[in-house]
Structure formats: C-alpha cells, structure tokens
mmCIF file of the C-alpha atoms, coordinates in Angstrom:
data_MODEL
# 
_entry.id   MODEL 
# 
loop_
_atom_site.group_PDB 
_atom_site.id 
_atom_site.type_symbol 
_atom_site.label_atom_id 
_atom_site.label_alt_id 
_atom_site.label_comp_id 
_atom_site.label_asym_id 
_atom_site.label_entity_id 
_atom_site.label_seq_id 
_atom_site.pdbx_PDB_ins_code 
_atom_site.Cartn_x 
_atom_site.Cartn_y 
_atom_site.Cartn_z 
_atom_site.occupancy 
_atom_site.B_iso_or_equiv 
_atom_site.pdbx_formal_charge 
_atom_site.auth_seq_id 
_atom_site.auth_comp_id 
_atom_site.auth_asym_id 
_atom_site.auth_atom_id 
_atom_site.pdbx_PDB_model_num 
ATOM 1   C CA . MET A 1 1   ? 0.187   -0.002 -0.134 1.00 0.00 ? 1   MET A CA 1 
ATOM 2   C CA . LYS A 1 2   ? 1.545   3.301  -1.240 1.00 0.00 ? 2   LYS A CA 1 
ATOM 3   C CA . LYS A 1 3   ? 1.718   5.990  1.821  1.00 0.00 ? 3   LYS A CA 1 
ATOM 4   C CA . GLN A 1 4   ? -0.273  9.526  1.735  1.00 0.00 ? 4   GLN A CA 1 
ATOM 5   C CA . LEU A 1 5   ? 0.823   12.622 2.855  1.00 0.00 ? 5   LEU A CA 1 
ATOM 6   C CA . ILE A 1 6   ? -2.235  14.557 4.387  1.00 0.00 ? 6   ILE A CA 1 
ATOM 7   C CA . GLN A 1 7   ? -2.348  17.947 5.165  1.00 0.00 ? 7   GLN A CA 1 
ATOM 8   C CA . ILE A 1 8   ? -4.482  19.310 7.572  1.00 0.00 ? 8   ILE A CA 1 
ATOM 9   C CA . SER A 1 9   ? -4.308  22.932 8.910  1.00 0.00 ? 9   SER A CA 1 
ATOM 10  C CA . ALA A 1 10  ? -3.379  22.992 12.870 1.00 0.00 ? 10  ALA A CA 1 
ATOM 11  C CA . SER A 1 11  ? -6.770  24.577 13.989 1.00 0.00 ? 11  SER A CA 1 
ATOM 12  C CA . LYS A 1 12  ? -8.340  20.975 12.128 1.00 0.00 ? 12  LYS A CA 1 
ATOM 13  C CA . LEU A 1 13  ? -5.619  18.788 13.772 1.00 0.00 ? 13  LEU A CA 1 
ATOM 14  C CA . LYS A 1 14  ? -5.911  20.489 17.180 1.00 0.00 ? 14  LYS A CA 1 
ATOM 15  C CA . LYS A 1 15  ? -9.676  20.003 16.969 1.00 0.00 ? 15  LYS A CA 1 
ATOM 16  C CA . VAL A 1 16  ? -9.108  16.567 16.226 1.00 0.00 ? 16  VAL A CA 1 
ATOM 17  C CA . HIS A 1 17  ? -6.473  15.982 19.162 1.00 0.00 ? 17  HIS A CA 1 
ATOM 18  C CA . SER A 1 18  ? -8.584  17.400 21.007 1.00 0.00 ? 18  SER A CA 1 
ATOM 19  C CA . ILE A 1 19  ? -11.652 15.619 20.705 1.00 0.00 ? 19  ILE A CA 1 
ATOM 20  C CA . LEU A 1 20  ? -9.108  12.312 20.798 1.00 0.00 ? 20  LEU A CA 1 
ATOM 21  C CA . LYS A 1 21  ? -8.100  13.356 24.568 1.00 0.00 ? 21  LYS A CA 1 
ATOM 22  C CA . LYS A 1 22  ? -11.640 13.636 25.370 1.00 0.00 ? 22  LYS A CA 1 
ATOM 23  C CA . HIS A 1 23  ? -12.055 10.087 24.325 1.00 0.00 ? 23  HIS A CA 1 
ATOM 24  C CA . GLU A 1 24  ? -9.152  8.798  26.157 1.00 0.00 ? 24  GLU A CA 1 
ATOM 25  C CA . LYS A 1 25  ? -10.320 10.534 29.598 1.00 0.00 ? 25  LYS A CA 1 
ATOM 26  C CA . ASN A 1 26  ? -13.351 9.992  29.564 1.00 0.00 ? 26  ASN A CA 1 
ATOM 27  C CA . ASN A 1 27  ? -13.523 5.970  27.909 1.00 0.00 ? 27  ASN A CA 1 
ATOM 28  C CA . THR A 1 28  ? -11.054 3.624  27.584 1.00 0.00 ? 28  THR A CA 1 
ATOM 29  C CA . PRO A 1 29  ? -7.830  4.986  24.635 1.00 0.00 ? 29  PRO A CA 1 
ATOM 30  C CA . LEU A 1 30  ? -7.450  3.575  21.578 1.00 0.00 ? 30  LEU A CA 1 
ATOM 31  C CA . LYS A 1 31  ? -4.345  2.873  21.150 1.00 0.00 ? 31  LYS A CA 1 
ATOM 32  C CA . VAL A 1 32  ? -1.586  1.857  18.783 1.00 0.00 ? 32  VAL A CA 1 
ATOM 33  C CA . GLY A 1 33  ? 0.236   -0.894 19.682 1.00 0.00 ? 33  GLY A CA 1 
ATOM 34  C CA . GLN A 1 34  ? 1.057   0.639  23.060 1.00 0.00 ? 34  GLN A CA 1 
ATOM 35  C CA . ILE A 1 35  ? 0.034   4.588  22.443 1.00 0.00 ? 35  ILE A CA 1 
ATOM 36  C CA . LYS A 1 36  ? -2.332  6.560  23.329 1.00 0.00 ? 36  LYS A CA 1 
ATOM 37  C CA . LEU A 1 37  ? -3.664  7.155  19.217 1.00 0.00 ? 37  LEU A CA 1 
ATOM 38  C CA . SER A 1 38  ? -4.097  10.885 20.051 1.00 0.00 ? 38  SER A CA 1 
ATOM 39  C CA . ASN A 1 39  ? -0.085  10.741 21.388 1.00 0.00 ? 39  ASN A CA 1 
ATOM 40  C CA . PHE A 1 40  ? 0.782   9.120  18.144 1.00 0.00 ? 40  PHE A CA 1 
ATOM 41  C CA . LEU A 1 41  ? -1.166  11.811 16.453 1.00 0.00 ? 41  LEU A CA 1 
ATOM 42  C CA . ALA A 1 42  ? 1.287   14.002 17.246 1.00 0.00 ? 42  ALA A CA 1 
ATOM 43  C CA . SER A 1 43  ? 4.015   12.229 16.773 1.00 0.00 ? 43  SER A CA 1 
ATOM 44  C CA . SER A 1 44  ? 3.361   11.895 13.306 1.00 0.00 ? 44  SER A CA 1 
ATOM 45  C CA . VAL A 1 45  ? 3.650   15.271 12.907 1.00 0.00 ? 45  VAL A CA 1 
ATOM 46  C CA . GLU A 1 46  ? 6.361   16.324 10.864 1.00 0.00 ? 46  GLU A CA 1 
ATOM 47  C CA . LEU A 1 47  ? 9.286   18.267 11.811 1.00 0.00 ? 47  LEU A CA 1 
ATOM 48  C CA . ASN A 1 48  ? 10.962  21.166 10.358 1.00 0.00 ? 48  ASN A CA 1 
ATOM 49  C CA . SER A 1 49  ? 14.236  19.838 10.245 1.00 0.00 ? 49  SER A CA 1 
ATOM 50  C CA . ASN A 1 50  ? 15.950  23.394 9.979  1.00 0.00 ? 50  ASN A CA 1 
ATOM 51  C CA . ASN A 1 51  ? 15.332  24.308 13.433 1.00 0.00 ? 51  ASN A CA 1 
ATOM 52  C CA . THR A 1 52  ? 17.183  24.635 16.377 1.00 0.00 ? 52  THR A CA 1 
ATOM 53  C CA . ILE A 1 53  ? 17.069  22.412 19.258 1.00 0.00 ? 53  ILE A CA 1 
ATOM 54  C CA . GLU A 1 54  ? 15.099  24.861 21.696 1.00 0.00 ? 54  GLU A CA 1 
ATOM 55  C CA . ILE A 1 55  ? 12.791  25.132 18.680 1.00 0.00 ? 55  ILE A CA 1 
ATOM 56  C CA . HIS A 1 56  ? 12.948  21.154 17.893 1.00 0.00 ? 56  HIS A CA 1 
ATOM 57  C CA . THR A 1 57  ? 12.311  20.833 21.759 1.00 0.00 ? 57  THR A CA 1 
ATOM 58  C CA . LYS A 1 58  ? 9.252   23.612 22.229 1.00 0.00 ? 58  LYS A CA 1 
ATOM 59  C CA . GLN A 1 59  ? 7.457   21.465 19.056 1.00 0.00 ? 59  GLN A CA 1 
ATOM 60  C CA . ILE A 1 60  ? 7.415   18.442 21.001 1.00 0.00 ? 60  ILE A CA 1 
ATOM 61  C CA . ILE A 1 61  ? 6.249   19.555 23.861 1.00 0.00 ? 61  ILE A CA 1 
ATOM 62  C CA . LEU A 1 62  ? 3.434   21.778 22.250 1.00 0.00 ? 62  LEU A CA 1 
ATOM 63  C CA . GLN A 1 63  ? 2.148   18.603 19.682 1.00 0.00 ? 63  GLN A CA 1 
ATOM 64  C CA . ILE A 1 64  ? 2.510   16.221 22.823 1.00 0.00 ? 64  ILE A CA 1 
ATOM 65  C CA . ALA A 1 65  ? 0.116   18.456 24.361 1.00 0.00 ? 65  ALA A CA 1 
ATOM 66  C CA . GLY A 1 66  ? -2.102  18.884 21.408 1.00 0.00 ? 66  GLY A CA 1 
ATOM 67  C CA . GLU A 1 67  ? -1.409  22.973 20.572 1.00 0.00 ? 67  GLU A CA 1 
ATOM 68  C CA . TYR A 1 68  ? -0.120  22.847 17.498 1.00 0.00 ? 68  TYR A CA 1 
ATOM 69  C CA . THR A 1 69  ? -1.975  26.780 17.143 1.00 0.00 ? 69  THR A CA 1 
ATOM 70  C CA . VAL A 1 70  ? 1.208   28.058 19.173 1.00 0.00 ? 70  VAL A CA 1 
ATOM 71  C CA . ILE A 1 71  ? 3.843   28.786 17.359 1.00 0.00 ? 71  ILE A CA 1 
ATOM 72  C CA . PRO A 1 72  ? 7.471   27.488 19.068 1.00 0.00 ? 72  PRO A CA 1 
ATOM 73  C CA . GLU A 1 73  ? 9.176   30.366 19.314 1.00 0.00 ? 73  GLU A CA 1 
ATOM 74  C CA . GLN A 1 74  ? 6.426   32.259 21.439 1.00 0.00 ? 74  GLN A CA 1 
ATOM 75  C CA . LEU A 1 75  ? 6.387   29.117 24.112 1.00 0.00 ? 75  LEU A CA 1 
ATOM 76  C CA . ASN A 1 76  ? 7.829   31.261 26.686 1.00 0.00 ? 76  ASN A CA 1 
ATOM 77  C CA . ASP A 1 77  ? 10.023  29.508 28.830 1.00 0.00 ? 77  ASP A CA 1 
ATOM 78  C CA . ASN A 1 78  ? 8.385   28.913 31.893 1.00 0.00 ? 78  ASN A CA 1 
ATOM 79  C CA . VAL A 1 79  ? 5.566   27.838 30.675 1.00 0.00 ? 79  VAL A CA 1 
ATOM 80  C CA . ASN A 1 80  ? 4.565   25.281 33.340 1.00 0.00 ? 80  ASN A CA 1 
ATOM 81  C CA . LEU A 1 81  ? 4.328   21.395 32.033 1.00 0.00 ? 81  LEU A CA 1 
ATOM 82  C CA . LYS A 1 82  ? 1.736   20.463 34.267 1.00 0.00 ? 82  LYS A CA 1 
ATOM 83  C CA . ASP A 1 83  ? 0.121   23.410 35.017 1.00 0.00 ? 83  ASP A CA 1 
ATOM 84  C CA . ASN A 1 84  ? -0.086  25.596 31.922 1.00 0.00 ? 84  ASN A CA 1 
ATOM 85  C CA . LEU A 1 85  ? -0.349  22.504 29.398 1.00 0.00 ? 85  LEU A CA 1 
ATOM 86  C CA . ASN A 1 86  ? -1.963  19.344 31.042 1.00 0.00 ? 86  ASN A CA 1 
ATOM 87  C CA . TYR A 1 87  ? 0.507   17.344 30.868 1.00 0.00 ? 87  TYR A CA 1 
ATOM 88  C CA . SER A 1 88  ? -0.014  14.152 32.762 1.00 0.00 ? 88  SER A CA 1 
ATOM 89  C CA . ASP A 1 89  ? 2.340   11.057 33.010 1.00 0.00 ? 89  ASP A CA 1 
ATOM 90  C CA . ASP A 1 90  ? 1.049   9.217  29.685 1.00 0.00 ? 90  ASP A CA 1 
ATOM 91  C CA . GLU A 1 91  ? 2.523   12.693 28.175 1.00 0.00 ? 91  GLU A CA 1 
ATOM 92  C CA . TYR A 1 92  ? 5.130   12.834 30.329 1.00 0.00 ? 92  TYR A CA 1 
ATOM 93  C CA . ALA A 1 93  ? 6.269   8.861  29.297 1.00 0.00 ? 93  ALA A CA 1 
ATOM 94  C CA . PHE A 1 94  ? 6.165   10.247 25.577 1.00 0.00 ? 94  PHE A CA 1 
ATOM 95  C CA . LEU A 1 95  ? 7.767   13.477 26.177 1.00 0.00 ? 95  LEU A CA 1 
ATOM 96  C CA . GLN A 1 96  ? 10.934  11.232 27.360 1.00 0.00 ? 96  GLN A CA 1 
ATOM 97  C CA . SER A 1 97  ? 10.383  9.061  23.735 1.00 0.00 ? 97  SER A CA 1 
ATOM 98  C CA . GLN A 1 98  ? 9.799   11.876 21.136 1.00 0.00 ? 98  GLN A CA 1 
ATOM 99  C CA . LEU A 1 99  ? 13.288  14.137 22.890 1.00 0.00 ? 99  LEU A CA 1 
ATOM 100 C CA . ASN A 1 100 ? 15.056  10.698 22.988 1.00 0.00 ? 100 ASN A CA 1 
ATOM 101 C CA . ASN A 1 101 ? 14.493  10.533 19.410 1.00 0.00 ? 101 ASN A CA 1 
ATOM 102 C CA . LEU A 1 102 ? 15.224  14.387 19.272 1.00 0.00 ? 102 LEU A CA 1 
ATOM 103 C CA . ILE A 1 103 ? 18.835  14.010 20.850 1.00 0.00 ? 103 ILE A CA 1 
ATOM 104 C CA . LYS A 1 104 ? 19.958  10.581 19.257 1.00 0.00 ? 104 LYS A CA 1 
ATOM 105 C CA . GLY A 1 105 ? 19.957  12.479 15.477 1.00 0.00 ? 105 GLY A CA 1 
ATOM 106 C CA . TYR A 1 106 ? 22.801  14.186 17.378 1.00 0.00 ? 106 TYR A CA 1 
ATOM 107 C CA . LYS A 1 107 ? 23.878  11.453 19.365 1.00 0.00 ? 107 LYS A CA 1 
ATOM 108 C CA . LYS A 1 108 ? 22.887  8.219  19.456 1.00 0.00 ? 108 LYS A CA 1 
ATOM 109 C CA . GLU A 1 109 ? 23.869  6.661  22.972 1.00 0.00 ? 109 GLU A CA 1 
ATOM 110 C CA . VAL A 1 110 ? 22.841  9.482  24.667 1.00 0.00 ? 110 VAL A CA 1 
ATOM 111 C CA . SER A 1 111 ? 19.524  8.944  26.228 1.00 0.00 ? 111 SER A CA 1 
ATOM 112 C CA . ILE A 1 112 ? 16.432  10.194 29.060 1.00 0.00 ? 112 ILE A CA 1 
ATOM 113 C CA . SER A 1 113 ? 15.976  8.523  31.799 1.00 0.00 ? 113 SER A CA 1 
ATOM 114 C CA . SER A 1 114 ? 13.087  8.530  33.296 1.00 0.00 ? 114 SER A CA 1 
ATOM 115 C CA . SER A 1 115 ? 13.924  10.162 36.752 1.00 0.00 ? 115 SER A CA 1 
ATOM 116 C CA . GLU A 1 116 ? 15.634  12.969 34.319 1.00 0.00 ? 116 GLU A CA 1 
ATOM 117 C CA . ILE A 1 117 ? 12.132  14.205 33.197 1.00 0.00 ? 117 ILE A CA 1 
ATOM 118 C CA . ASN A 1 118 ? 10.585  13.395 35.960 1.00 0.00 ? 118 ASN A CA 1 
ATOM 119 C CA . LYS A 1 119 ? 12.379  16.582 36.117 1.00 0.00 ? 119 LYS A CA 1 
ATOM 120 C CA . CYS A 1 120 ? 11.279  19.071 33.935 1.00 0.00 ? 120 CYS A CA 1 
ATOM 121 C CA . LYS A 1 121 ? 8.733   21.037 35.369 1.00 0.00 ? 121 LYS A CA 1 
ATOM 122 C CA . THR A 1 122 ? 8.868   23.571 32.621 1.00 0.00 ? 122 THR A CA 1 
ATOM 123 C CA . VAL A 1 123 ? 9.509   24.998 28.855 1.00 0.00 ? 123 VAL A CA 1 
ATOM 124 C CA . SER A 1 124 ? 13.236  25.516 30.239 1.00 0.00 ? 124 SER A CA 1 
ATOM 125 C CA . ASP A 1 125 ? 14.017  22.061 31.578 1.00 0.00 ? 125 ASP A CA 1 
ATOM 126 C CA . CYS A 1 126 ? 13.087  20.233 29.460 1.00 0.00 ? 126 CYS A CA 1 
ATOM 127 C CA . ILE A 1 127 ? 15.595  22.133 26.975 1.00 0.00 ? 127 ILE A CA 1 
ATOM 128 C CA . LYS A 1 128 ? 17.975  22.545 28.647 1.00 0.00 ? 128 LYS A CA 1 
ATOM 129 C CA . LEU A 1 129 ? 18.135  18.733 30.100 1.00 0.00 ? 129 LEU A CA 1 
ATOM 130 C CA . VAL A 1 130 ? 17.976  18.014 25.678 1.00 0.00 ? 130 VAL A CA 1 
ATOM 131 C CA . GLU A 1 131 ? 20.990  20.845 25.354 1.00 0.00 ? 131 GLU A CA 1 
ATOM 132 C CA . SER A 1 132 ? 22.933  19.519 28.052 1.00 0.00 ? 132 SER A CA 1 
ATOM 133 C CA . LYS A 1 133 ? 22.226  15.433 26.376 1.00 0.00 ? 133 LYS A CA 1 
ATOM 134 C CA . ILE A 1 134 ? 23.519  16.679 23.184 1.00 0.00 ? 134 ILE A CA 1 
ATOM 135 C CA . LYS A 1 135 ? 26.767  18.359 24.734 1.00 0.00 ? 135 LYS A CA 1 
ATOM 136 C CA . GLN A 1 136 ? 27.911  15.664 27.200 1.00 0.00 ? 136 GLN A CA 1 
ATOM 137 C CA . PRO A 1 137 ? 30.713  14.271 25.884 1.00 0.00 ? 137 PRO A CA 1 
ATOM 138 C CA . GLN A 1 138 ? 31.339  10.751 24.459 1.00 0.00 ? 138 GLN A CA 1 
ATOM 139 C CA . LEU A 1 139 ? 32.447  7.925  26.546 1.00 0.00 ? 139 LEU A CA 1 
# 
C-alpha cells in the first residue's frame, strides 16, 4: 500500500487531537500498539529539520499537548508542563520518547531517563536537559 501525505490545517489538527484527548479521558483509550492514539497523532506531525534544538524541543512539547496553533518561537520558557499544558504521566512518558528521538539525531548513545524527564517542570527545563545531553562528552 502506498503511503499518503495528509495535509491539515493546524486548527483542525488541534480540534481532532482535542476530541481524541477527551475520548481518552472518559473512555478506554484507543491505541496504536501501546501508544494512545492522541500521542500517535502528535508523533506523526513532521518537524522542520532546519530549526534549532530549542525550537525542536518546543515543537515536541506543544505537539504532545495538542497545541498545534501555538508558534514554538512564541512559547515562553517558563510555561509549566503540568499546570499550563496539562501534562500527565502519559504525556511525560511520551515526551521522554520524543526527546530521546531528537537527541539520537545528534548522539545515538545518549538518552534521557525517566527520573530526568520527571524533573522537568517547565519548557526551559526540557530545553536545558536536551542541550546537556547533546553536549555531553562521548564515553
């Protein structure tokens, strides 16, 4: 079967993501493998490869939160993941996975642990963690 590229506006993608999140909150979540469908949708959105590590990190944070209409460059570094973006344990686990994928593009042998990601309270914490992992000396 041939792969198809689907183009959708940011506002409509946000609406679909929001509907999925509400469904998952009130019902048994739909899953692709072990991943909630809302997180699978967020991971399927293509990132612009010309962006900085900071902007890539912000894009990932926003996508997981379902905030497709927010411009990553305008996301304040002090935004709290739980209080402002409604991150739960599932979102943190998915954030760990997605940030590890980002890091692997720079250093294949480096990754973020569960305890490290759980210490991230703000957008800035995530950016600093990713940057520290990428700058970490090779063993």
